[in-house]
C-alpha positions as CSV (number, residue, x, y, z in Angstrom):
1,M,0.1,-0.2,-0.2
2,R,1.6,3.4,-1.1
3,R,2.0,6.4,0.8
4,F,0.4,9.6,-0.9
5,R,4.2,10.5,-1.8
6,D,2.6,11.2,-5.7
7,Y,0.9,14.3,-4.5
8,D,4.4,15.7,-3.8
9,P,4.6,17.7,-7.1
10,F,1.0,19.3,-6.2
11,A,2.4,20.2,-2.9
12,W,3.5,23.5,-4.3
13,L,0.4,24.4,-6.5
14,Y,-2.0,23.7,-3.6
15,A,-0.3,25.6,-1.2
16,N,0.3,28.9,-3.6
17,Y,-2.9,28.9,-5.9
18,W,-5.4,26.2,-5.0
19,G,-6.2,25.9,-1.3
20,D,-7.1,29.4,-0.4
21,S,-10.6,29.6,-1.7
22,F,-11.5,26.1,-0.4
23,H,-10.1,26.9,3.0
24,R,-12.2,30.5,3.4
25,A,-15.4,28.7,2.5
26,V,-15.1,25.7,4.7
27,V,-14.1,27.3,8.2
28,P,-17.4,28.7,8.5
29,V,-18.8,25.1,7.9
30,L,-16.6,23.5,10.4
31,E,-17.4,26.6,13.1
32,R,-21.1,25.7,12.6
33,V,-21.4,21.7,12.3
34,V,-18.7,20.8,15.0
35,L,-16.2,23.5,16.3
36,S,-18.6,25.2,18.1
37,E,-19.5,22.4,20.2
38,L,-16.1,21.5,21.4
39,P,-14.4,22.4,24.7
40,P,-11.6,24.6,25.0
41,R,-8.6,23.7,24.4
42,A,-10.3,20.0,22.3
43,A,-7.7,17.7,21.0
44,V,-8.3,17.8,17.0
45,L,-6.6,15.8,14.5
46,D,-6.8,17.3,11.0
47,L,-6.2,14.0,8.8
48,C,-5.1,14.4,5.0
49,C,-3.7,18.0,6.2
50,G,-2.3,19.3,3.4
51,D,-0.6,22.5,3.5
52,G,-1.3,23.2,7.4
53,R,-4.1,25.9,6.3
54,L,-6.9,24.3,8.5
55,A,-4.3,23.6,11.3
56,S,-3.4,26.9,11.5
57,A,-6.9,28.3,11.8
58,L,-7.8,25.6,14.4
59,E,-4.5,26.6,16.8
60,Q,-5.4,30.4,16.4
61,S,-8.6,29.1,17.7
62,G,-7.1,27.6,21.0
63,F,-7.3,23.8,19.9
64,R,-4.5,21.3,20.3
65,V,-3.8,20.1,17.0
66,T,-2.1,17.3,15.5
67,G,-1.9,16.7,11.8
68,I,-1.1,13.7,9.4
69,D,-0.4,13.6,5.3
70,G,1.1,11.1,3.0
71,S,2.9,14.0,1.4
72,E,6.7,15.1,2.9
73,K,6.2,18.3,0.5
74,M,2.8,18.9,1.6
75,L,4.3,18.7,5.1
76,A,6.8,21.1,4.3
77,F,4.3,24.0,3.9
78,A,2.2,22.9,6.8
79,R,5.3,23.0,9.2
80,Q,6.0,26.7,7.9
81,R,2.5,27.8,8.4
82,A,1.1,26.0,11.5
83,R,4.0,25.8,13.7
84,K,2.6,25.0,16.7
85,T,0.8,21.7,15.6
86,R,2.5,18.4,15.8
87,F,2.8,17.0,12.1
88,L,3.0,13.1,11.2
89,L,4.1,11.7,7.9
90,A,1.6,9.0,7.8
91,D,-0.8,7.3,5.4
92,A,-4.8,7.5,6.5
93,R,-5.4,4.2,5.4
94,T,-2.7,2.8,8.1
95,F,-2.1,5.2,10.9
96,R,-2.7,4.1,14.3
97,L,-3.1,6.7,17.2
98,P,-4.8,6.1,20.6
99,P,-8.0,7.5,21.9
100,Q,-7.1,11.0,22.7
101,F,-9.1,13.1,20.0
102,D,-12.3,15.2,20.5
103,A,-12.7,15.6,16.6
104,V,-11.2,14.5,13.6
105,L,-11.3,16.6,10.3
106,S,-10.7,15.8,6.9
107,T,-11.6,18.5,4.3
108,F,-11.5,19.3,0.4
109,D,-12.4,15.7,-0.7
110,S,-9.4,14.3,1.0
111,L,-10.9,10.8,1.4
112,N,-12.0,10.7,-2.3
113,H,-8.4,10.1,-3.3
114,V,-8.7,7.1,-1.3
115,M,-9.6,4.7,-4.2
116,K,-11.2,1.3,-2.9
117,S,-13.9,0.8,-0.5
118,T,-12.4,-1.6,1.4
119,E,-9.4,1.3,2.2
120,L,-12.0,4.0,3.1
121,C,-13.4,1.3,5.8
122,K,-9.8,1.2,6.9
123,V,-9.7,4.7,7.3
124,F,-13.3,4.7,9.0
125,R,-11.8,2.0,11.3
126,N,-8.4,4.2,12.0
127,V,-10.4,7.2,12.7
128,W,-13.0,5.4,15.3
129,R,-9.8,4.3,17.2
130,C,-8.4,7.5,17.7
131,L,-11.5,9.3,18.9
132,K,-12.1,9.3,22.5
133,P,-16.1,8.6,23.7
134,G,-18.1,11.2,22.2
135,G,-16.1,12.3,19.7
136,V,-17.1,13.7,16.2
137,F,-15.6,12.7,12.6
138,L,-16.3,15.1,10.1
139,F,-15.3,15.2,6.8
140,D,-16.8,15.9,2.8
141,L,-16.9,14.3,-0.3
142,N,-17.6,14.5,-3.9
143,R,-20.8,13.4,-5.1
144,E,-21.0,11.8,-8.6
145,E,-22.5,15.3,-9.9
146,A,-19.1,17.2,-9.0
147,Y,-17.3,14.9,-11.5
148,L,-19.5,14.9,-14.3
149,Q,-19.9,18.8,-14.1
150,L,-16.7,20.1,-12.9
151,W,-14.0,17.4,-13.4
152,V,-14.4,16.8,-17.0
153,R,-13.2,20.5,-17.7
154,N,-9.9,21.8,-19.3
155,D,-8.6,25.1,-17.5
156,S,-6.0,26.9,-17.4
157,D,-4.2,29.1,-14.7
158,I,-1.6,32.2,-15.8
159,E,-0.1,33.9,-13.2
160,R,3.3,35.8,-13.0
161,G,6.0,33.2,-12.9
162,M,3.4,30.1,-13.4
163,V,1.5,28.7,-16.0
164,G,-1.0,25.5,-15.3
165,V,-3.2,23.6,-17.5
166,S,-5.2,20.9,-16.4
167,R,-7.5,18.0,-18.3
168,G,-10.3,16.0,-16.6
169,S,-12.1,12.9,-17.3
170,Y,-14.5,10.6,-15.6
171,K,-15.6,7.2,-16.2
172,P,-18.8,6.7,-14.8
173,E,-18.7,2.6,-15.1
174,T,-15.4,2.6,-12.5
175,R,-16.5,5.9,-10.5
176,M,-12.9,6.9,-11.5
177,A,-12.2,10.8,-11.9
178,V,-8.6,11.7,-13.1
179,C,-7.1,15.3,-13.6
180,D,-3.7,15.3,-15.5
181,I,-1.6,18.6,-14.4
182,T,1.0,20.1,-16.3
183,L,3.0,22.9,-14.6
184,M,5.2,25.4,-15.6
185,R,7.3,27.6,-13.1
186,L,10.2,30.2,-13.4
187,E,12.7,29.5,-10.9
188,D,15.8,31.3,-11.1
189,G,15.0,32.5,-14.6
190,L,14.5,29.2,-16.0
191,W,11.1,27.7,-16.9
192,R,10.7,24.5,-15.3
193,R,8.0,21.8,-16.3
194,L,6.2,19.5,-13.9
195,D,3.8,16.9,-15.0
196,F,1.1,14.8,-12.6
197,Q,-1.8,13.3,-12.3
198,M,-4.5,13.4,-9.5
199,R,-6.9,10.4,-9.2
200,Q,-10.3,10.2,-7.3
201,R,-13.1,7.8,-6.6
202,W,-16.9,8.6,-6.1
203,H,-17.9,6.8,-3.1
204,P,-22.1,6.3,-3.1
205,R,-23.4,7.9,-0.2
206,D,-25.3,4.7,1.1
207,M,-22.1,2.8,1.0
208,V,-20.2,5.6,3.2
209,V,-23.0,5.9,5.9
210,E,-23.1,1.8,6.1
211,A,-19.5,1.6,6.5
212,L,-19.5,4.2,9.2
213,E,-22.3,2.8,11.1
214,A,-20.9,-0.8,10.9
215,L,-18.4,0.4,12.9
216,G,-20.9,2.3,15.6
217,F,-20.7,5.6,14.1
218,K,-24.1,7.8,14.5
219,T,-24.0,9.5,10.8
220,C,-25.8,12.7,9.4
221,V,-25.0,14.0,6.2
222,Y,-25.7,17.7,4.6
223,D,-25.1,19.3,1.8
224,A,-22.5,21.6,1.3
225,G,-24.8,24.3,-0.2
226,E,-27.4,23.9,2.4
227,L,-24.6,24.8,4.6
228,G,-23.5,27.9,2.8
229,M,-21.1,27.0,0.6
230,Q,-21.2,28.6,-2.5
231,G,-20.3,28.2,-6.1
232,D,-17.8,25.0,-7.3
233,V,-16.5,24.6,-4.1
234,G,-19.6,23.7,-2.9
235,Y,-21.0,22.0,-5.8
236,G,-22.1,18.2,-5.4
237,R,-20.2,18.2,-2.0
238,D,-21.7,16.3,1.2
239,F,-20.5,16.8,4.6
240,Y,-20.8,13.5,6.9
241,R,-20.7,14.2,10.6
242,A,-20.3,10.9,12.3
243,H,-20.2,10.7,15.9
244,K,-18.8,8.2,18.3
245,P,-21.2,7.4,21.3
């Protein structure tokens, strides 16, 4: 089982261009659905923490934060952004931590990057083990319409010192989405090219809820748009709130 080191080339693009709009939209949702209910100085695990934007916001709110990600390059950005957070290089499918957390958060459709249903169940089991009784697991997943409408686009971004081109596709018969990205960066007066691929899988809502409840979670599902996330960041996105009794 490979760790998510394949996402190392994506880290720079995410940290500098892609992460901010989602972060600004998701923080009010997290506050509304789970953070407002946590005690002061609660222990929070940011699972698939990426470049540390959320971890930084959480530690500034007084929470004791641990971040896990499978990309060394993502964690390098995260350690610069959230200096009070403990970061661990680990895979969401295989990590083991004792039951010490009041909440586990995983945002920006991170768990759609888990490509097999059996492996997603392993993630859920690992989260169950590390939550205290009464703890909450909140995460979001793309629905199929997000892949049918958004992932199939071909987009380009041109900024000073950067050109990015993305080409997306989705196969309903396998529930697999692919985004091929070409990135040109200006470094020390020379243009450097990077080509990499992101893959996601649509996990149907019924399957996700069944897997969570098989472990003992009590689960509610919310549409992102109904929680106030507008535009593309909220389109075709569900938030799952799973409570450990």
